[in-house]
All heavy atoms as TSV, in Angstrom:
chain	resi	resn	atom	element	x	y	z
A	1	MET	N	N	-30.302	-5.583	16.507
A	1	MET	CA	C	-28.863	-5.520	16.507
A	1	MET	C	C	-28.423	-4.080	16.223
A	1	MET	O	O	-28.818	-3.505	15.232
A	1	MET	CB	C	-28.324	-6.441	15.419
A	1	MET	CG	C	-27.326	-7.421	15.929
A	1	MET	SD	S	-26.648	-8.446	14.625
A	1	MET	CE	C	-27.681	-9.852	14.781
A	2	THR	N	N	-27.580	-3.520	17.063
A	2	THR	CA	C	-27.044	-2.185	16.856
A	2	THR	C	C	-25.533	-2.273	16.767
A	2	THR	O	O	-24.889	-2.890	17.608
A	2	THR	CB	C	-27.425	-1.258	18.024
A	2	THR	OG1	O	-28.844	-1.222	18.121
A	2	THR	CG2	C	-26.922	0.136	17.787
A	3	SER	N	N	-24.982	-1.653	15.725
A	3	SER	CA	C	-23.531	-1.656	15.576
A	3	SER	C	C	-23.087	-0.354	14.937
A	3	SER	O	O	-23.867	0.350	14.314
A	3	SER	CB	C	-23.067	-2.846	14.739
A	3	SER	OG	O	-23.663	-2.801	13.463
A	4	THR	N	N	-21.802	-0.061	15.100
A	4	THR	CA	C	-21.182	1.101	14.489
A	4	THR	C	C	-19.983	0.619	13.702
A	4	THR	O	O	-19.161	-0.150	14.211
A	4	THR	CB	C	-20.704	2.090	15.571
A	4	THR	OG1	O	-21.814	2.464	16.374
A	4	THR	CG2	C	-20.094	3.326	14.954
A	5	ILE	N	N	-19.876	1.069	12.449
A	5	ILE	CA	C	-18.741	0.732	11.605
A	5	ILE	C	C	-18.015	2.028	11.287
A	5	ILE	O	O	-18.599	2.956	10.739
A	5	ILE	CB	C	-19.181	0.028	10.312
A	5	ILE	CG1	C	-19.975	-1.231	10.644
A	5	ILE	CG2	C	-17.964	-0.279	9.430
A	5	ILE	CD1	C	-20.637	-1.873	9.453
A	6	THR	N	N	-16.729	2.086	11.636
A	6	THR	CA	C	-15.939	3.300	11.445
A	6	THR	C	C	-14.722	2.982	10.585
A	6	THR	O	O	-13.877	2.181	10.988
A	6	THR	CB	C	-15.462	3.862	12.799
A	6	THR	OG1	O	-16.591	4.029	13.656
A	6	THR	CG2	C	-14.744	5.189	12.623
A	7	PRO	N	N	-14.625	3.595	9.384
A	7	PRO	CA	C	-13.411	3.416	8.594
A	7	PRO	C	C	-12.309	4.318	9.133
A	7	PRO	O	O	-12.519	5.515	9.325
A	7	PRO	CB	C	-13.834	3.839	7.184
A	7	PRO	CG	C	-15.006	4.732	7.370
A	7	PRO	CD	C	-15.635	4.367	8.685
A	8	TYR	N	N	-11.157	3.739	9.417
A	8	TYR	CA	C	-10.015	4.518	9.882
A	8	TYR	C	C	-9.127	4.857	8.695
A	8	TYR	O	O	-8.848	3.993	7.858
A	8	TYR	CB	C	-9.226	3.744	10.944
A	8	TYR	CG	C	-9.825	3.926	12.311
A	8	TYR	CD1	C	-11.049	3.370	12.646
A	8	TYR	CD2	C	-9.184	4.691	13.270
A	8	TYR	CE1	C	-11.614	3.556	13.891
A	8	TYR	CE2	C	-9.738	4.886	14.529
A	8	TYR	CZ	C	-10.949	4.319	14.820
A	8	TYR	OH	O	-11.508	4.522	16.063
A	9	GLU	N	N	-8.693	6.107	8.619
A	9	GLU	CA	C	-7.871	6.543	7.499
A	9	GLU	C	C	-6.633	5.647	7.381
A	9	GLU	O	O	-5.921	5.411	8.363
A	9	GLU	CB	C	-7.437	7.994	7.676
A	9	GLU	CG	C	-6.717	8.524	6.452
A	9	GLU	CD	C	-6.552	10.021	6.452
A	9	GLU	OE1	O	-6.980	10.686	7.411
A	9	GLU	OE2	O	-5.982	10.517	5.486
A	10	ASP	N	N	-6.424	5.141	6.168
A	10	ASP	CA	C	-5.291	4.267	5.855
A	10	ASP	C	C	-5.257	3.008	6.709
A	10	ASP	O	O	-4.203	2.391	6.881
A	10	ASP	CB	C	-3.961	5.018	6.001
A	10	ASP	CG	C	-3.883	6.270	5.143
A	10	ASP	OD1	O	-4.581	6.331	4.116
A	10	ASP	OD2	O	-3.125	7.183	5.506
A	11	GLY	N	N	-6.401	2.604	7.245
A	11	GLY	CA	C	-6.441	1.435	8.115
A	11	GLY	C	C	-7.715	0.630	7.963
A	11	GLY	O	O	-8.386	0.690	6.944
A	12	PRO	N	N	-8.056	-0.112	9.009
A	12	PRO	CA	C	-9.175	-1.050	8.947
A	12	PRO	C	C	-10.538	-0.391	9.151
A	12	PRO	O	O	-10.645	0.805	9.420
A	12	PRO	CB	C	-8.877	-1.990	10.119
A	12	PRO	CG	C	-8.220	-1.099	11.120
A	12	PRO	CD	C	-7.365	-0.159	10.294
A	13	LEU	N	N	-11.559	-1.222	9.039
A	13	LEU	CA	C	-12.912	-0.862	9.459
A	13	LEU	C	C	-13.061	-1.375	10.883
A	13	LEU	O	O	-12.823	-2.558	11.145
A	13	LEU	CB	C	-13.963	-1.536	8.574
A	13	LEU	CG	C	-13.989	-1.145	7.111
A	13	LEU	CD1	C	-14.978	-2.032	6.362
A	13	LEU	CD2	C	-14.350	0.311	6.945
A	14	ILE	N	N	-13.445	-0.515	11.792
A	14	ILE	CA	C	-13.665	-0.916	13.185
A	14	ILE	C	C	-15.162	-1.105	13.383
A	14	ILE	O	O	-15.950	-0.200	13.082
A	14	ILE	CB	C	-13.135	0.141	14.176
A	14	ILE	CG1	C	-11.650	0.420	13.932
A	14	ILE	CG2	C	-13.389	-0.286	15.623
A	14	ILE	CD1	C	-10.735	-0.756	14.159
A	15	ILE	N	N	-15.550	-2.271	13.881
A	15	ILE	CA	C	-16.959	-2.570	14.143
A	15	ILE	C	C	-17.129	-2.731	15.643
A	15	ILE	O	O	-16.434	-3.531	16.275
A	15	ILE	CB	C	-17.422	-3.849	13.426
A	15	ILE	CG1	C	-17.174	-3.719	11.922
A	15	ILE	CG2	C	-18.895	-4.110	13.716
A	15	ILE	CD1	C	-17.531	-4.962	11.149
A	16	ARG	N	N	-18.084	-1.946	16.186
A	16	ARG	CA	C	-18.383	-2.000	17.629
A	16	ARG	C	C	-19.864	-2.283	17.810
A	16	ARG	O	O	-20.686	-1.796	17.051
A	16	ARG	CB	C	-18.058	-0.659	18.284
A	16	ARG	CG	C	-16.605	-0.311	18.311
A	16	ARG	CD	C	-16.386	1.070	18.959
A	16	ARG	NE	N	-14.982	1.384	19.065
A	16	ARG	CZ	C	-14.291	2.033	18.141
A	16	ARG	NH1	N	-14.884	2.453	17.037
A	16	ARG	NH2	N	-13.004	2.276	18.309
A	17	GLY	N	N	-20.181	-3.027	18.841
A	17	GLY	CA	C	-21.577	-3.280	19.173
A	17	GLY	C	C	-21.992	-4.699	18.847
A	17	GLY	O	O	-21.169	-5.597	18.719
A	18	ASP	N	N	-23.297	-4.877	18.686
A	18	ASP	CA	C	-23.861	-6.190	18.365
A	18	ASP	C	C	-23.840	-6.383	16.855
A	18	ASP	O	O	-24.373	-5.562	16.113
A	18	ASP	CB	C	-25.294	-6.294	18.867
A	18	ASP	CG	C	-25.395	-6.220	20.381
A	18	ASP	OD1	O	-24.476	-6.701	21.054
A	18	ASP	OD2	O	-26.393	-5.669	20.871
A	19	PHE	N	N	-23.214	-7.462	16.400
A	19	PHE	CA	C	-23.159	-7.733	14.972
A	19	PHE	C	C	-22.943	-9.218	14.754
A	19	PHE	O	O	-22.532	-9.941	15.659
A	19	PHE	CB	C	-22.026	-6.935	14.297
A	19	PHE	CG	C	-20.660	-7.258	14.826
A	19	PHE	CD1	C	-19.899	-8.269	14.264
A	19	PHE	CD2	C	-20.130	-6.561	15.897
A	19	PHE	CE1	C	-18.641	-8.576	14.761
A	19	PHE	CE2	C	-18.871	-6.846	16.403
A	19	PHE	CZ	C	-18.127	-7.858	15.834
A	20	GLU	N	N	-23.234	-9.661	13.549
A	20	GLU	CA	C	-22.896	-11.008	13.103
A	20	GLU	C	C	-21.936	-10.848	11.952
A	20	GLU	O	O	-22.131	-10.009	11.078
A	20	GLU	CB	C	-24.128	-11.763	12.600
A	20	GLU	CG	C	-24.991	-12.314	13.680
A	20	GLU	CD	C	-26.100	-13.200	13.107
A	20	GLU	OE1	O	-26.226	-13.316	11.873
A	20	GLU	OE2	O	-26.827	-13.772	13.924
A	21	LEU	N	N	-20.909	-11.649	11.928
A	21	LEU	CA	C	-19.934	-11.641	10.849
A	21	LEU	C	C	-20.046	-12.984	10.147
A	21	LEU	O	O	-19.914	-14.034	10.787
A	21	LEU	CB	C	-18.531	-11.429	11.425
A	21	LEU	CG	C	-17.379	-11.274	10.458
A	21	LEU	CD1	C	-17.609	-10.104	9.509
A	21	LEU	CD2	C	-16.084	-11.080	11.223
A	22	ARG	N	N	-20.287	-12.936	8.843
A	22	ARG	CA	C	-20.477	-14.170	8.076
A	22	ARG	C	C	-19.584	-14.176	6.851
A	22	ARG	O	O	-19.315	-13.132	6.266
A	22	ARG	CB	C	-21.932	-14.319	7.653
A	22	ARG	CG	C	-22.846	-14.493	8.854
A	22	ARG	CD	C	-24.241	-14.921	8.464
A	22	ARG	NE	N	-25.040	-15.146	9.663
A	22	ARG	CZ	C	-25.159	-16.313	10.269
A	22	ARG	NH1	N	-24.564	-17.364	9.791
A	22	ARG	NH2	N	-25.903	-16.426	11.352
A	23	GLY	N	N	-19.145	-15.358	6.463
A	23	GLY	CA	C	-18.350	-15.534	5.253
A	23	GLY	C	C	-19.245	-15.549	4.031
A	23	GLY	O	O	-20.478	-15.521	4.142
A	24	PRO	N	N	-18.662	-15.600	2.837
A	24	PRO	CA	C	-19.442	-15.619	1.597
A	24	PRO	C	C	-20.420	-16.786	1.510
A	24	PRO	O	O	-21.450	-16.692	0.849
A	24	PRO	CB	C	-18.388	-15.729	0.490
A	24	PRO	CG	C	-17.116	-15.315	1.106
A	24	PRO	CD	C	-17.235	-15.600	2.579
A	25	ASP	N	N	-20.111	-17.857	2.203
A	25	ASP	CA	C	-20.985	-19.031	2.199
A	25	ASP	C	C	-22.090	-18.946	3.252
A	25	ASP	O	O	-22.898	-19.845	3.395
A	25	ASP	CB	C	-20.173	-20.298	2.429
A	25	ASP	CG	C	-19.402	-20.285	3.745
A	25	ASP	OD1	O	-19.490	-19.286	4.498
A	25	ASP	OD2	O	-18.698	-21.270	4.018
A	26	GLY	N	N	-22.121	-17.830	3.993
A	26	GLY	CA	C	-23.137	-17.643	5.026
A	26	GLY	C	C	-22.752	-18.198	6.381
A	26	GLY	O	O	-23.470	-18.025	7.355
A	27	GLU	N	N	-21.611	-18.871	6.440
A	27	GLU	CA	C	-21.171	-19.458	7.710
A	27	GLU	C	C	-20.736	-18.366	8.686
A	27	GLU	O	O	-20.031	-17.429	8.326
A	27	GLU	CB	C	-20.015	-20.425	7.476
A	27	GLU	CG	C	-19.642	-21.204	8.720
A	27	GLU	CD	C	-18.613	-22.284	8.430
A	27	GLU	OE1	O	-18.573	-22.792	7.303
A	27	GLU	OE2	O	-17.853	-22.605	9.348
A	28	LEU	N	N	-21.171	-18.505	9.924
A	28	LEU	CA	C	-20.848	-17.547	10.968
A	28	LEU	C	C	-19.354	-17.570	11.277
A	28	LEU	O	O	-18.756	-18.625	11.421
A	28	LEU	CB	C	-21.640	-17.862	12.241
A	28	LEU	CG	C	-21.526	-16.877	13.395
A	28	LEU	CD1	C	-22.100	-15.524	13.007
A	28	LEU	CD2	C	-22.248	-17.420	14.612
A	29	ILE	N	N	-18.746	-16.383	11.343
A	29	ILE	CA	C	-17.351	-16.240	11.750
A	29	ILE	C	C	-17.374	-15.668	13.154
A	29	ILE	O	O	-17.879	-14.567	13.372
A	29	ILE	CB	C	-16.577	-15.293	10.808
A	29	ILE	CG1	C	-16.554	-15.854	9.392
A	29	ILE	CG2	C	-15.161	-15.056	11.335
A	29	ILE	CD1	C	-16.001	-14.887	8.360
A	30	GLU	N	N	-16.867	-16.412	14.109
A	30	GLU	CA	C	-16.878	-15.979	15.503
A	30	GLU	C	C	-15.769	-14.956	15.724
A	30	GLU	O	O	-14.585	-15.296	15.633
A	30	GLU	CB	C	-16.695	-17.175	16.430
A	30	GLU	CG	C	-16.728	-16.824	17.889
A	30	GLU	CD	C	-17.992	-16.092	18.306
A	30	GLU	OE1	O	-19.090	-16.591	18.010
A	30	GLU	OE2	O	-17.891	-15.019	18.921
A	31	PRO	N	N	-16.119	-13.702	16.020
A	31	PRO	CA	C	-15.094	-12.676	16.193
A	31	PRO	C	C	-14.334	-12.784	17.516
A	31	PRO	O	O	-13.209	-12.310	17.617
A	31	PRO	CB	C	-15.873	-11.371	16.121
A	31	PRO	CG	C	-17.248	-11.726	16.541
A	31	PRO	CD	C	-17.458	-13.160	16.114
A	32	GLY	N	N	-14.954	-13.350	18.531
A	32	GLY	CA	C	-14.282	-13.510	19.815
A	32	GLY	C	C	-14.284	-12.280	20.695
A	32	GLY	O	O	-13.719	-12.297	21.770
A	33	ARG	N	N	-14.915	-11.208	20.234
A	33	ARG	CA	C	-14.991	-9.974	21.029
A	33	ARG	C	C	-16.087	-9.076	20.471
A	33	ARG	O	O	-16.599	-9.317	19.392
A	33	ARG	CB	C	-13.659	-9.261	21.056
A	33	ARG	CG	C	-13.148	-8.886	19.677
A	33	ARG	CD	C	-11.780	-8.316	19.697
A	33	ARG	NE	N	-10.880	-9.384	20.060
A	33	ARG	CZ	C	-9.594	-9.280	20.185
A	33	ARG	NH1	N	-9.007	-8.156	19.962
A	33	ARG	NH2	N	-8.850	-10.298	20.534
A	34	ALA	N	N	-16.407	-8.021	21.192
A	34	ALA	CA	C	-17.484	-7.105	20.785
A	34	ALA	C	C	-17.000	-6.010	19.844
A	34	ALA	O	O	-17.807	-5.365	19.186
A	34	ALA	CB	C	-18.124	-6.465	22.014
A	35	THR	N	N	-15.696	-5.784	19.771
A	35	THR	CA	C	-15.120	-4.807	18.854
A	35	THR	C	C	-14.074	-5.515	18.013
A	35	THR	O	O	-13.201	-6.193	18.547
A	35	THR	CB	C	-14.459	-3.637	19.623
A	35	THR	OG1	O	-15.448	-2.988	20.420
A	35	THR	CG2	C	-13.846	-2.627	18.673
A	36	VAL	N	N	-14.174	-5.371	16.677
A	36	VAL	CA	C	-13.203	-6.005	15.793
A	36	VAL	C	C	-12.713	-5.001	14.753
A	36	VAL	O	O	-13.377	-4.009	14.467
A	36	VAL	CB	C	-13.776	-7.244	15.063
A	36	VAL	CG1	C	-14.153	-8.331	16.041
A	36	VAL	CG2	C	-14.931	-6.886	14.176
A	37	ALA	N	N	-11.551	-5.282	14.202
A	37	ALA	CA	C	-10.984	-4.501	13.102
A	37	ALA	C	C	-10.952	-5.408	11.878
A	37	ALA	O	O	-10.344	-6.481	11.914
A	37	ALA	CB	C	-9.581	-4.029	13.453
A	38	LEU	N	N	-11.636	-4.982	10.814
A	38	LEU	CA	C	-11.661	-5.755	9.577
A	38	LEU	C	C	-10.681	-5.168	8.571
A	38	LEU	O	O	-10.611	-3.951	8.384
A	38	LEU	CB	C	-13.071	-5.761	8.976
A	38	LEU	CG	C	-14.149	-6.419	9.815
A	38	LEU	CD1	C	-15.482	-6.367	9.075
A	38	LEU	CD2	C	-13.790	-7.857	10.148
A	39	CYS	N	N	-9.946	-6.042	7.910
A	39	CYS	CA	C	-8.927	-5.654	6.941
A	39	CYS	C	C	-9.561	-4.959	5.735
A	39	CYS	O	O	-10.577	-5.410	5.214
A	39	CYS	CB	C	-8.182	-6.902	6.469
A	39	CYS	SG	S	-6.967	-6.581	5.181
A	40	ARG	N	N	-8.942	-3.849	5.302
A	40	ARG	CA	C	-9.330	-3.193	4.046
A	40	ARG	C	C	-8.228	-3.280	3.008
A	40	ARG	O	O	-8.475	-3.073	1.826
A	40	ARG	CB	C	-9.643	-1.711	4.262
A	40	ARG	CG	C	-10.954	-1.441	4.907
A	40	ARG	CD	C	-11.444	-0.040	4.623
A	40	ARG	NE	N	-10.627	0.996	5.219
A	40	ARG	CZ	C	-10.754	2.294	4.927
A	40	ARG	NH1	N	-11.642	2.715	4.075
A	40	ARG	NH2	N	-9.973	3.176	5.523
A	41	CYS	N	N	-7.001	-3.577	3.414
A	41	CYS	CA	C	-5.881	-3.572	2.463
A	41	CYS	C	C	-5.781	-4.881	1.679
A	41	CYS	O	O	-5.168	-4.931	0.624
A	41	CYS	CB	C	-4.567	-3.271	3.161
A	41	CYS	SG	S	-3.855	-4.642	4.110
A	42	GLY	N	N	-6.368	-5.953	2.211
A	42	GLY	CA	C	-6.327	-7.240	1.541
A	42	GLY	C	C	-5.076	-8.054	1.794
A	42	GLY	O	O	-4.895	-9.124	1.224
A	43	ARG	N	N	-4.193	-7.582	2.657
A	43	ARG	CA	C	-2.919	-8.272	2.881
A	43	ARG	C	C	-2.790	-8.928	4.247
A	43	ARG	O	O	-1.761	-9.511	4.557
A	43	ARG	CB	C	-1.770	-7.295	2.673
A	43	ARG	CG	C	-1.723	-6.809	1.243
A	43	ARG	CD	C	-0.548	-5.957	0.989
A	43	ARG	NE	N	-0.534	-5.581	-0.420
A	43	ARG	CZ	C	0.392	-4.826	-0.954
A	43	ARG	NH1	N	1.385	-4.377	-0.223
A	43	ARG	NH2	N	0.325	-4.529	-2.226
A	44	SER	N	N	-3.811	-8.849	5.062
A	44	SER	CA	C	-3.763	-9.435	6.396
A	44	SER	C	C	-3.606	-10.950	6.324
A	44	SER	O	O	-4.205	-11.608	5.463
A	44	SER	CB	C	-5.052	-9.102	7.154
A	44	SER	OG	O	-5.090	-9.790	8.384
A	45	ALA	N	N	-2.843	-11.500	7.231
A	45	ALA	CA	C	-2.672	-12.951	7.324
A	45	ALA	C	C	-3.817	-13.594	8.101
A	45	ALA	O	O	-3.906	-14.820	8.144
A	45	ALA	CB	C	-1.340	-13.285	7.982
A	46	VAL	N	N	-4.675	-12.794	8.710
A	46	VAL	CA	C	-5.781	-13.323	9.516
A	46	VAL	C	C	-7.126	-12.784	9.012
A	46	VAL	O	O	-8.023	-12.497	9.790
A	46	VAL	CB	C	-5.581	-13.007	11.016
A	46	VAL	CG1	C	-4.399	-13.756	11.574
A	46	VAL	CG2	C	-5.441	-11.512	11.253
A	47	LYS	N	N	-7.262	-12.654	7.687
A	47	LYS	CA	C	-8.500	-12.145	7.099
A	47	LYS	C	C	-9.695	-12.930	7.613
A	47	LYS	O	O	-9.580	-14.132	7.804
A	47	LYS	CB	C	-8.464	-12.263	5.572
A	47	LYS	CG	C	-7.514	-11.327	4.909
A	47	LYS	CD	C	-7.624	-11.492	3.407
A	47	LYS	CE	C	-6.404	-11.014	2.707
A	47	LYS	NZ	N	-5.526	-12.039	2.246
A	48	PRO	N	N	-10.796	-12.298	7.861
A	48	PRO	CA	C	-11.136	-10.931	7.489
A	48	PRO	C	C	-10.655	-9.885	8.493
A	48	PRO	O	O	-10.913	-8.700	8.339
A	48	PRO	CB	C	-12.656	-10.950	7.427
A	48	PRO	CG	C	-13.037	-11.912	8.516
A	48	PRO	CD	C	-11.962	-12.980	8.456
A	49	PHE	N	N	-9.927	-10.323	9.525
A	49	PHE	CA	C	-9.497	-9.398	10.569
A	49	PHE	C	C	-8.193	-8.701	10.178
A	49	PHE	O	O	-7.397	-9.231	9.415
A	49	PHE	CB	C	-9.336	-10.141	11.899
A	49	PHE	CG	C	-10.588	-10.854	12.303
A	49	PHE	CD1	C	-10.694	-12.224	12.190
A	49	PHE	CD2	C	-11.681	-10.137	12.771
A	49	PHE	CE1	C	-11.863	-12.883	12.545
A	49	PHE	CE2	C	-12.854	-10.784	13.125
A	49	PHE	CZ	C	-12.944	-12.164	13.007
A	50	CYS	N	N	-7.990	-7.534	10.725
A	50	CYS	CA	C	-6.787	-6.739	10.481
A	50	CYS	C	C	-5.656	-7.231	11.380
A	50	CYS	O	O	-5.869	-7.510	12.550
A	50	CYS	CB	C	-7.091	-5.269	10.783
A	50	CYS	SG	S	-5.664	-4.191	10.655
A	51	ASP	N	N	-4.460	-7.325	10.817
A	51	ASP	CA	C	-3.288	-7.678	11.620
A	51	ASP	C	C	-2.217	-6.582	11.595
A	51	ASP	O	O	-1.092	-6.796	12.029
A	51	ASP	CB	C	-2.697	-9.014	11.179
A	51	ASP	CG	C	-2.081	-8.974	9.782
A	51	ASP	OD1	O	-2.111	-7.904	9.129
A	51	ASP	OD2	O	-1.579	-10.012	9.334
A	52	GLY	N	N	-2.571	-5.410	11.066
A	52	GLY	CA	C	-1.650	-4.286	11.029
A	52	GLY	C	C	-0.773	-4.218	9.788
A	52	GLY	O	O	0.027	-3.299	9.648
A	53	THR	N	N	-0.919	-5.172	8.875
A	53	THR	CA	C	-0.102	-5.210	7.666
A	53	THR	C	C	-0.278	-3.960	6.815
A	53	THR	O	O	0.630	-3.592	6.069
A	53	THR	CB	C	-0.421	-6.473	6.841
A	53	THR	OG1	O	-0.177	-7.616	7.658
A	53	THR	CG2	C	0.411	-6.567	5.586
A	54	HIS	N	N	-1.408	-3.276	6.933
A	54	HIS	CA	C	-1.648	-2.066	6.133
A	54	HIS	C	C	-0.553	-1.019	6.352
A	54	HIS	O	O	-0.236	-0.250	5.450
A	54	HIS	CB	C	-3.024	-1.466	6.437
A	54	HIS	CG	C	-3.231	-1.090	7.865
A	54	HIS	ND1	N	-3.670	-2.007	8.806
A	54	HIS	CD2	C	-3.034	0.071	8.517
A	54	HIS	CE1	C	-3.744	-1.390	9.983
A	54	HIS	NE2	N	-3.360	-0.128	9.830
A	55	LYS	N	N	0.043	-1.008	7.533
A	55	LYS	CA	C	1.115	-0.039	7.821
A	55	LYS	C	C	2.358	-0.346	7.004
A	55	LYS	O	O	2.955	0.546	6.405
A	55	LYS	CB	C	1.449	-0.044	9.309
A	55	LYS	CG	C	0.317	0.446	10.180
A	55	LYS	CD	C	0.648	0.270	11.652
A	55	LYS	CE	C	-0.563	0.590	12.505
A	55	LYS	NZ	N	-0.327	0.272	13.900
A	56	VAL	N	N	2.755	-1.611	6.962
A	56	VAL	CA	C	3.930	-2.031	6.199
A	56	VAL	C	C	3.676	-1.850	4.696
A	56	VAL	O	O	4.571	-1.450	3.946
A	56	VAL	CB	C	4.282	-3.506	6.503
A	56	VAL	CG1	C	5.420	-4.000	5.632
A	56	VAL	CG2	C	4.612	-3.673	7.974
A	57	ALA	N	N	2.449	-2.142	4.264
A	57	ALA	CA	C	2.086	-2.053	2.848
A	57	ALA	C	C	1.847	-0.615	2.397
A	57	ALA	O	O	1.650	-0.377	1.213
A	57	ALA	CB	C	0.840	-2.891	2.591
A	58	LYS	N	N	1.833	0.319	3.358
A	58	LYS	CA	C	1.559	1.733	3.068
A	58	LYS	C	C	0.206	1.905	2.374
A	58	LYS	O	O	0.058	2.679	1.434
A	58	LYS	CB	C	2.688	2.342	2.247
A	58	LYS	CG	C	4.000	2.371	3.004
A	58	LYS	CD	C	5.061	3.097	2.231
A	58	LYS	CE	C	6.254	3.383	3.007
A	58	LYS	NZ	N	7.191	2.610	3.507
A	59	PHE	N	N	-0.783	1.146	2.857
A	59	PHE	CA	C	-2.146	1.206	2.335
A	59	PHE	C	C	-2.718	2.599	2.527
A	59	PHE	O	O	-2.536	3.217	3.566
A	59	PHE	CB	C	-3.004	0.172	3.080
A	59	PHE	CG	C	-4.457	0.205	2.732
A	59	PHE	CD1	C	-4.902	-0.253	1.499
A	59	PHE	CD2	C	-5.388	0.672	3.633
A	59	PHE	CE1	C	-6.248	-0.236	1.180
A	59	PHE	CE2	C	-6.730	0.692	3.330
A	59	PHE	CZ	C	-7.162	0.232	2.101
A	60	LYS	N	N	-3.410	3.096	1.514
A	60	LYS	CA	C	-4.021	4.419	1.575
A	60	LYS	C	C	-5.510	4.308	1.280
A	60	LYS	O	O	-5.910	3.735	0.273
A	60	LYS	CB	C	-3.389	5.378	0.548
A	60	LYS	CG	C	-1.916	5.636	0.801
A	60	LYS	CD	C	-1.727	6.419	2.060
A	60	LYS	CE	C	-0.265	6.668	2.356
A	60	LYS	NZ	N	-0.019	7.038	3.724
A	61	ALA	N	N	-6.312	4.822	2.181
A	61	ALA	CA	C	-7.753	4.888	1.995
A	61	ALA	C	C	-8.291	5.957	2.930
A	61	ALA	O	O	-7.832	6.081	4.063
A	61	ALA	CB	C	-8.419	3.547	2.293
A	62	GLY	N	N	-9.237	6.700	2.448
A	62	GLY	CA	C	-9.839	7.744	3.262
A	62	GLY	C	C	-10.889	7.190	4.197
A	62	GLY	O	O	-11.071	5.984	4.340
A	63	THR	N	N	-11.604	8.101	4.818
A	63	THR	CA	C	-12.650	7.709	5.764
A	63	THR	C	C	-14.047	7.930	5.198
A	63	THR	O	O	-15.023	7.558	5.818
A	63	THR	CB	C	-12.525	8.500	7.072
A	63	THR	OG1	O	-12.619	9.891	6.766
A	63	THR	CG2	C	-11.208	8.206	7.763
A	64	GLY	N	N	-14.139	8.535	4.029
A	64	GLY	CA	C	-15.437	8.820	3.430
A	64	GLY	C	C	-15.675	7.999	2.183
A	64	GLY	O	O	-14.868	7.157	1.796
A	65	ARG	N	N	-16.773	8.287	1.522
A	65	ARG	CA	C	-17.140	7.590	0.290
A	65	ARG	C	C	-16.284	8.112	-0.850
A	65	ARG	O	O	-16.175	9.305	-1.065
A	65	ARG	CB	C	-18.617	7.825	-0.015
A	65	ARG	CG	C	-19.058	7.184	-1.301
A	65	ARG	CD	C	-20.518	7.439	-1.556
A	65	ARG	NE	N	-21.356	6.689	-0.669
A	65	ARG	CZ	C	-21.660	5.400	-0.824
A	65	ARG	NH1	N	-21.145	4.740	-1.828
A	65	ARG	NH2	N	-22.450	4.793	0.014
A	66	ASP	N	N	-15.663	7.202	-1.617
A	66	ASP	CA	C	-14.823	7.585	-2.739
A	66	ASP	C	C	-15.595	7.666	-4.052
A	66	ASP	O	O	-15.144	8.258	-5.002
A	66	ASP	CB	C	-13.669	6.598	-2.912
A	66	ASP	CG	C	-12.663	6.667	-1.770
A	66	ASP	OD1	O	-12.593	7.712	-1.104
A	66	ASP	OD2	O	-11.959	5.675	-1.549
A	67	THR	N	N	-16.761	7.026	-4.089
A	67	THR	CA	C	-17.558	7.024	-5.306
A	67	THR	C	C	-18.976	7.485	-4.963
A	67	THR	O	O	-19.362	7.489	-3.792
A	67	THR	CB	C	-17.639	5.605	-5.907
A	67	THR	OG1	O	-18.213	4.723	-4.932
A	67	THR	CG2	C	-16.263	5.096	-6.293
A	68	PRO	N	N	-19.745	7.862	-5.965
A	68	PRO	CA	C	-21.136	8.269	-5.671
A	68	PRO	C	C	-21.918	7.142	-5.016
A	68	PRO	O	O	-21.641	5.963	-5.227
A	68	PRO	CB	C	-21.710	8.581	-7.051
A	68	PRO	CG	C	-20.519	8.804	-7.932
A	68	PRO	CD	C	-19.413	7.971	-7.358
A	69	ALA	N	N	-22.916	7.524	-4.247
A	69	ALA	CA	C	-23.768	6.537	-3.579
A	69	ALA	C	C	-24.514	5.698	-4.621
A	69	ALA	O	O	-24.905	6.203	-5.668
A	69	ALA	CB	C	-24.772	7.250	-2.674
A	70	PRO	N	N	-24.700	4.408	-4.332
A	70	PRO	CA	C	-25.476	3.571	-5.262
A	70	PRO	C	C	-26.917	4.055	-5.333
A	70	PRO	O	O	-27.446	4.606	-4.386
A	70	PRO	CB	C	-25.391	2.170	-4.650
A	70	PRO	CG	C	-24.800	2.322	-3.304
A	70	PRO	CD	C	-24.236	3.694	-3.182
A	71	ARG	N	N	-27.518	3.847	-6.473
A	71	ARG	CA	C	-28.919	4.283	-6.659
A	71	ARG	C	C	-29.888	3.205	-6.309
A	71	ARG	O	O	-29.722	2.097	-6.406
A	71	ARG	CB	C	-29.147	4.715	-8.096
A	71	ARG	CG	C	-28.354	5.938	-8.408
A	71	ARG	CD	C	-28.576	6.324	-9.838
A	71	ARG	NE	N	-27.670	7.397	-10.144
A	71	ARG	CZ	C	-28.031	8.502	-10.728
A	71	ARG	NH1	N	-29.261	8.673	-11.118
A	71	ARG	NH2	N	-27.161	9.428	-10.988
């Protein structure tokens, strides 16, 4: 499986390529397409997918790592 995950500034995570999306219980979530936008703001009405609410909420997040890498 090959995929690319790109964090967009003040927006969602964009996933492109071959991937599996699963819920906390391990159940498969069918994305319905090869490219999806995952919510980072936590306010989307269609979680885990982005619905653009981050714009109204004025969500702020960068594109890089905000904390040191885990050891």
